[in-house]
C-alpha positions in Angstrom: 0.1 -0.4 0.2 0.9 3.7 0.5 3.0 2.4 3.7 5.6 0.5 1.3 9.6 0.8 0.9 11.6 -0.7 -2.4 14.5 -2.3 -1.8 17.6 -2.8 -3.8 18.7 -6.2 -5.7 21.9 -7.3 -4.2 21.9 -11.1 -5.9 20.2 -13.0 -8.7 20.1 -16.9 -8.5 17.9 -18.1 -11.3 14.7 -16.7 -10.0 15.1 -15.9 -7.0 16.8 -12.5 -6.1 17.7 -11.1 -2.6 16.7 -7.6 -1.8 18.0 -5.1 0.5 16.2 -2.9 2.9 18.8 -1.0 4.7 20.9 -3.7 5.3 18.4 -6.3 6.3 18.3 -9.0 3.4 15.1 -10.6 2.0 14.6 -13.4 -0.6 12.2 -12.8 -3.2 10.6 -14.7 -6.5 10.9 -12.8 -10.1 8.5 -13.9 -12.2 8.1 -11.1 -14.5 11.0 -8.7 -15.1 14.7 -8.4 -16.5 16.6 -7.6 -13.3 20.4 -6.9 -12.5 22.0 -6.3 -9.5 21.5 -2.6 -8.5 18.0 -2.3 -9.7 15.5 -1.2 -7.5 12.1 -3.0 -6.7 9.0 -3.6 -4.7 8.2 -7.0 -3.4 5.1 -8.5 -1.8 4.3 -12.0 -0.6 8.0 -13.0 -1.7 7.1 -11.7 -5.3 8.7 -9.1 -6.9 6.0 -7.1 -8.4 7.2 -3.8 -9.6 10.8 -2.7 -10.8 11.3 1.1 -10.5 14.1 3.3 -11.5 16.9 4.6 -9.3 15.5 8.3 -9.7 12.4 7.1 -8.2 13.8 4.9 -5.3 16.4 6.8 -3.8 14.2 9.8 -3.0 12.0 7.1 -1.2 14.4 5.3 0.6 16.1 8.6 2.1 12.6 9.6 3.2 12.3 6.3 5.1 16.3 5.8 6.2 16.1 7.4 9.7 12.5 6.3 10.1 13.1 3.1 9.4 15.5 2.8 12.4 13.0 4.2 14.8 10.8 1.6 13.8 13.1 -1.0 14.9 14.0 0.4 17.9 10.2 0.5 19.1 9.5 -3.1 17.8 12.9 -4.2 20.1 11.4 -2.4 23.2 7.9 -4.0 22.8 9.4 -7.4 22.2 11.9 -7.1 24.6 11.7 -9.8 28.3 8.6 -11.4 27.3 6.2 -12.5 30.2 2.8 -13.8 28.8 1.9 -16.2 25.8 1.3 -13.4 23.6 4.4 -11.4 24.3 6.8 -14.3 23.7 5.1 -14.6 20.3 5.6 -11.0 19.4 9.4 -11.7 20.9 9.7 -14.5 18.7 8.4 -13.2 15.7 10.6 -10.1 15.9 13.6 -12.3 16.1 12.9 -14.4 13.1 11.4 -11.7 10.8 12.2 -8.5 12.1 9.6 -5.8 11.9 8.0 -6.5 8.5 4.9 -6.1 8.2 2.7 -6.5 4.8 -0.8 -4.8 3.9 -2.9 -5.9 1.7 -5.9 -4.6 0.4 -9.2 -6.8 -0.4 -12.2 -6.3 -2.9 -15.3 -8.3 -2.5 -16.8 -8.2 -5.6 -19.8 -10.6 -5.6 -21.6 -12.1 -2.9 -23.5 -14.9 -4.5 -22.8 -18.1 -4.1 -23.5 -21.6 -4.8 -22.7 -23.0 -1.3 -25.1 -23.5 1.9 -22.0 -23.8 4.4 -24.0 -23.8 7.9 -21.5 -20.8 9.0 -21.9 -18.2 6.3 -23.8 -15.3 5.9 -23.8 -15.2 2.3 -25.1 -18.7 1.3 -27.3 -20.0 -1.1 -30.2 -20.3 1.2 -29.9 -16.8 2.7 -33.1 -15.2 1.0 -32.9 -12.0 3.0 -29.4 -10.8 1.7 -29.3 -8.5 -1.2 -27.2 -9.6 -3.5 -24.8 -8.0 -6.0 -22.4 -8.8 -8.8 -19.5 -6.4 -9.6 -18.7 -6.1 -13.5 -15.7 -6.5 -14.9 -15.1 -3.1 -16.0 -16.0 -1.9 -12.2 -13.5 -4.3 -10.8 -10.9 -3.2 -13.0 -11.4 0.5 -11.7 -11.2 -0.6 -7.9 -8.4 -2.5 -8.2 -6.4 0.4 -10.6 -7.5 2.8 -7.7 -6.3 0.8 -4.9 -2.9 0.1 -6.8 -2.2 3.4 -9.0 -3.6 5.8 -6.6 -3.8 4.4 -2.9 -0.4 2.7 -3.4 -1.5 -0.7 -2.7 1.2 -3.5 -3.5 -0.9 -6.4 -3.0 -4.6 -7.2 -3.5 -7.0 -9.7 -2.8 -10.1 -10.2 -5.0 -13.0 -12.4 -3.1 -16.3 -13.5 -3.4 -18.6 -16.3 -3.4 -18.8 -19.1 -5.5 -20.2 -16.9 -8.4 -20.0 -19.1 -11.5 -21.4 -16.1 -13.4 -17.7 -15.3 -13.3 -16.5 -18.1 -15.5 -13.0 -18.9 -16.6 -13.0 -16.3 -19.6 -14.0 -13.8 -17.0 -11.4 -14.4 -14.6 -8.6 -15.0 -16.9 -9.5 -11.6 -18.3 -9.8 -9.5 -15.7 -6.5 -11.3 -14.2 -4.4 -10.0 -17.2 -5.9 -6.8 -17.4 -5.2 -5.8 -13.8 -1.6 -7.3 -14.3 -1.2 -5.2 -17.7 -2.6 -1.9 -15.4 -1.5 -2.6 -12.0 2.1 -3.4 -10.5 0.8 -5.6 -7.6 0.6 -9.1 -6.1 -2.9 -10.4 -7.6 -4.5 -13.1 -4.8 -7.9 -14.7 -5.5 -10.4 -15.9 -3.2 -13.4 -17.4 -5.3 -13.5 -20.6 -3.4 -13.1 -24.0 -5.7 -12.6 -23.9 -9.6 -11.6 -26.5 -11.6 -7.5 -26.5 -11.9 -8.2 -25.7 -15.6 -9.3 -22.3 -14.4 -6.9 -21.7 -11.9 -4.1 -22.7 -14.5 -5.4 -20.0 -17.2 -5.2 -17.4 -14.2 -2.0 -18.1 -13.1 -0.6 -17.8 -16.8 -2.3 -14.0 -17.0 -0.4 -13.3 -13.8 -2.4 -14.5 -10.9 0.1 -15.5 -8.2 -1.8 -16.1 -5.1 -4.8 -17.8 -3.8 -6.6 -17.3 -0.5 -8.6 -21.0 0.2 -9.0 -21.8 3.8 -9.7 -25.3 4.9 -12.0 -24.4 7.8 -11.4 -27.0 9.7 -9.1 -30.0 9.4 -11.6 -32.9 11.0 -13.4 -34.6 7.8 -16.6 -35.1 9.7 -17.1 -31.6 10.7 -16.1 -30.1 7.3 -18.9 -32.6 5.8 -21.3 -31.4 8.4 -20.4 -27.5 7.9 -20.3 -27.7 4.1 -22.8 -30.0 2.9 -21.7 -31.6 -0.4 -18.1 -30.9 0.2 -15.0 -33.1 1.7 -12.0 -32.2 3.3 -10.1 -34.1 1.0 -11.2 -32.6 -2.1 -10.5 -28.8 -0.4 -6.7 -30.4 0.2 -6.6 -31.9 -3.2 -7.4 -28.2 -4.3 -5.0 -26.5 -2.5 -2.1 -28.9 -3.3 -2.4 -28.6 -6.5 -2.4 -25.0 -6.6 0.8 -24.6 -4.6 2.5 -27.4 -7.2 1.1 -25.0 -9.9 3.1 -22.3 -8.4 0.4 -20.3 -6.5 1.4 -18.8 -3.0 -1.2 -20.3 -0.6 -3.0 -18.2 1.9 -4.9 -21.1 4.0 -5.7 -21.7 7.6 -9.3 -22.1 9.7 -12.0 -21.0 11.8 -11.3 -20.3 15.2 -14.2 -21.3 17.9 -16.5 -23.2 15.6 -19.3 -25.4 17.7 -17.6 -28.6 19.2 -14.1 -27.6 18.4 -11.5 -28.3 21.2 -8.3 -27.4 21.9 -6.7 -30.3 20.3 -8.8 -29.6 16.8 -7.3 -25.8 17.0 -3.9 -27.6 17.5 -4.4 -30.1 14.5 -6.0 -27.4 12.4 -2.6 -25.1 13.1 -0.4 -28.1 12.2 -2.7 -28.6 8.7 -1.9 -25.1 7.7 1.8 -25.7 7.7 1.7 -29.1 6.3 -0.3 -27.2 3.3 3.0 -25.2 2.5 1.0 -21.9 3.2 2.7 -18.6 2.4 0.3 -17.2 4.9 -1.7 -18.5 8.1 -5.1 -17.1 8.2 -7.1 -17.8 11.3 -10.4 -16.1 11.2 -12.8 -16.3 14.5 -16.3 -18.0 14.0 -18.7 -15.2 14.3 -22.5 -16.8 14.2 -24.7 -15.3 11.5 -28.8 -14.9 12.7 -29.6 -16.3 8.9 -27.3 -19.4 9.2 -28.0 -22.8 11.1 -25.5 -21.7 13.7 -27.6 -18.5 14.8 -27.7 -19.0 18.2 -24.0 -20.2 18.6 -21.4 -18.4 20.5 -18.3 -16.4 19.4 -14.9 -17.2 20.9 -13.4 -15.0 23.2 -10.8 -12.5 22.2 -8.5 -14.4 24.4 -8.7 -17.7 22.1 -8.4 -16.1 18.9 -5.3 -14.4 20.0 -3.7 -17.8 21.9 -4.3 -19.1 18.4 -2.0 -16.5 16.8 0.4 -16.6 19.6 0.3 -20.6 19.1 0.9 -20.6 15.5 3.6 -17.9 15.9 5.5 -20.4 18.6 5.3 -23.6 16.7 6.4 -21.7 13.3 8.7 -19.0 14.1 9.0 -17.7 10.2 5.2 -17.9 9.1 3.6 -15.0 7.8 0.4 -14.6 9.9 -2.5 -12.8 9.3 -4.6 -10.6 11.5 -8.1 -10.8 9.7 -10.7 -7.9 9.4 -13.0 -10.1 11.9 -10.5 -9.5 15.0 -12.1 -6.1 14.9 -15.8 -7.4 15.3 -14.9 -9.2 18.1 -12.2 -7.2 20.0 -13.4 -3.8 18.8 -11.0 -0.8 17.5 -8.1 -2.4 19.5 -8.4 -6.1 17.6 -5.8 -5.3 14.8 -3.0 -4.3 17.3 -3.9 -6.8 19.8 -3.5 -9.8 17.1 0.0 -7.9 15.7 1.0 -7.8 19.1 0.4 -11.6 19.8 2.7 -13.2 17.0 0.7 -11.6 14.0 2.6 -9.9 11.0 0.0 -9.1 7.9 -3.1 -7.5 7.7 -6.1 -6.5 5.1 -7.9 -3.2 4.5 -11.3 -3.4 3.0 -11.4 -1.6 -0.2 -15.0 -3.0 -1.4 -16.9 0.2 -2.6 -19.0 1.8 -0.3 -22.7 0.8 -1.6 -21.6 -3.1 -1.2 -19.5 -3.4 1.6 -22.2 -4.0 4.1 -23.7 -6.5 1.8 -20.9 -9.1 2.0 -22.1 -10.1 5.2 -20.3 -13.5 5.7 -20.8 -12.7 9.4 -22.6 -9.8 11.2 -20.8 -6.4 12.9 -18.1 -6.6 10.4 -15.6 -3.4 11.0 -16.5 -0.7 8.4 -14.0 2.2 8.7 -12.6 0.9 12.4 -16.1 1.0 13.3 -16.7 -1.3 16.5 -19.9 -3.6 16.7 -22.7 -1.7 17.9 -25.7 -3.1 19.4 -25.7 -6.5 18.0 -25.3 -9.7 20.0 -22.4 -10.9 18.6 -19.8 -9.2 20.7 -21.7 -8.2 23.7 -20.0 -9.2 26.5 -16.5 -9.8 24.9 -16.0 -5.7 24.1 -14.5 -5.1 27.6 -12.0 -8.5 27.4 -10.0 -5.7 25.3 -8.1 -3.4 27.1 -8.5 0.0 25.5 -5.4 1.8 27.3 -3.3 -0.9 27.6 0.5 0.0 28.9 2.3 -1.2 26.1 0.2 0.8 23.7 0.2 4.2 26.2 4.3 3.4 26.3 4.5 3.9 22.5 1.8 6.2 21.3 4.2 9.3 21.4 7.1 7.2 19.5 6.0 8.0 16.3 5.7 11.1 15.0 2.5 12.3 13.7 3.3 14.8 11.0 6.4 13.2 9.3 6.7 13.3 6.0 6.3 9.6 5.4 2.4 8.3 4.5 1.4 12.4 3.5 1.7 11.6 0.3 -1.5 9.7 0.6 -4.0 12.7 2.1 -4.0 13.6 -1.4 -4.0 10.6 -3.3 -7.6 10.0 -3.2 -11.4 11.3 -1.9 -11.6 12.2 1.4 -13.6 8.7 2.6 -13.5 5.9 5.1 -11.0 4.4 3.0 -8.5 7.1 3.2 -9.3 7.2 7.3 -8.8 3.5 7.4 -5.6 3.6 5.6 -4.4 6.6 7.9 -5.5 5.0 10.9 -3.4 1.3 9.9 -0.5 3.5 9.2 -0.8 5.0 12.5 -0.9 1.8 14.0 1.8 0.3 12.2 4.1 3.3 13.1 3.1 3.3 16.9 4.2 -0.7 17.2 7.3 -0.3 15.2 6.4 -2.3 12.1 7.8 -1.4 8.8 6.4 -2.1 5.3 9.5 -4.2 3.9 8.4 -7.6 2.2 8.7 -10.4 4.6 10.6 -12.4 1.9 10.8 -16.4 1.0 
C-alpha cells in the first residue's frame, strides 16, 4: 500500500533474488522482470511485483532511512523481556522476521454463492440478503484506484463461489489488472477446476486465499454440505504445485471445536505449505443454522495466533478483519502484538461493503460493533488503554513526511481514513513495510 518501501537487488540466482532493505536482506521470487544487481524493486509476499528506477527509489529511501531505524527500536522494545504467551509470540516474531509487516487490500466483488455452508452469511439459502455482483470494468476500476492511486502493492479479489465469473472472465480480469497494476494479485473465489486456475496463473495471478476451515473430516462434511476436506486439500496442494502462493487456515471457535482441533488445524495449515496463515474467529450469523452459537473469546483468537507463531516462528500470520468485530478497534493491534505480521484493509466500494455479510457486525472504517448480540460481553475483554499502547503512543511522529502524500491520493472517505489509521497503528508498534520475503 502507500506504506511501502522499495529495496535494492543485491544478488540473483535463477528466479530468486536477494533484496536489501537498509541492511536487512530478504529473498523474493521474480517471475515478471528482467533484473540485474543494483536495480530497485517492490516485493510483496516474497514476489517481485514492480521494478522502479533509481531516480524514483532514492527519494523514497531517503525519506524512510532515519524513520526505519526508529521503527526498529520501537519494535525491539515491545518484544523485549516477554512475560506472557502473547509477548513471547511477539518476541519470537521479532527475532525471526524483524519488524516487517505486509498490508493487503481486499475487494469483495460478489456475494452470490452456490454453496450452503452452515456458518456463512452469504450462503445460497439466505433469502434475506440483497445480492450484488460487480461488473468486470467496475472491478478493474477499483483495483486500479487501489494500486495506482492509493498505492497498495497486494490485492485480494474475493467472492462467494459465483459461477457467473467463468474461466474466461477470471482470466480476462487477471490479465487486465496485471497489465495496468503492478501488484501481487490474490484470488479468493473458492473451489474451481484446476484448468481455470492454470489460466489465471498464466494471466498473472500468483496467490490464492483458500481456507480449509477445519481439518476434521466429519465436521467439514457437516459444515459444508456436499463437500469434503479431501477435495479441498487436494485442490490446495494442486494450486501450490502450480506455483501459487497459498493463503490458508481455519475458523477459530466453531461449535464443538476443542483445543486439540485447533492445534491440528495449525499443523495442517503449515503442512499445506502456506505462504500466509489465516485464522478467522467464527462469528455466528442470524440467517444460518448456527445463529444461536456463541463466538469465541478474544483470548482464544489471540492465543491461536500466538501458538501458531511459537510453533512456526517464520510463518506469515494474518490478523483478519474479524478481529475488530470481536475485539473492537483494538483488535488489529492486539493481533499484531500476539505474533501476527500481516493485515488487510477492505477496499470494497461503500455501496456493497455491508452486503458482503459473511458474518454480522463486520468492521467498517474501524467501527466496532454497536448493539448486535455478537460481541456483547466480550468487548470489555480487549483493554482500551493497555500499558504497551500508552508507552509507545508518542513514539511515532504524527506529521512526518512518510505517508503524508496519501492524504491527497484519494477522495476523503472511509477508506482513506482507514488507511491513515492503519499507518498510525503500524508506526506506533514499530512495524515497517518491508517485504517479509520467502
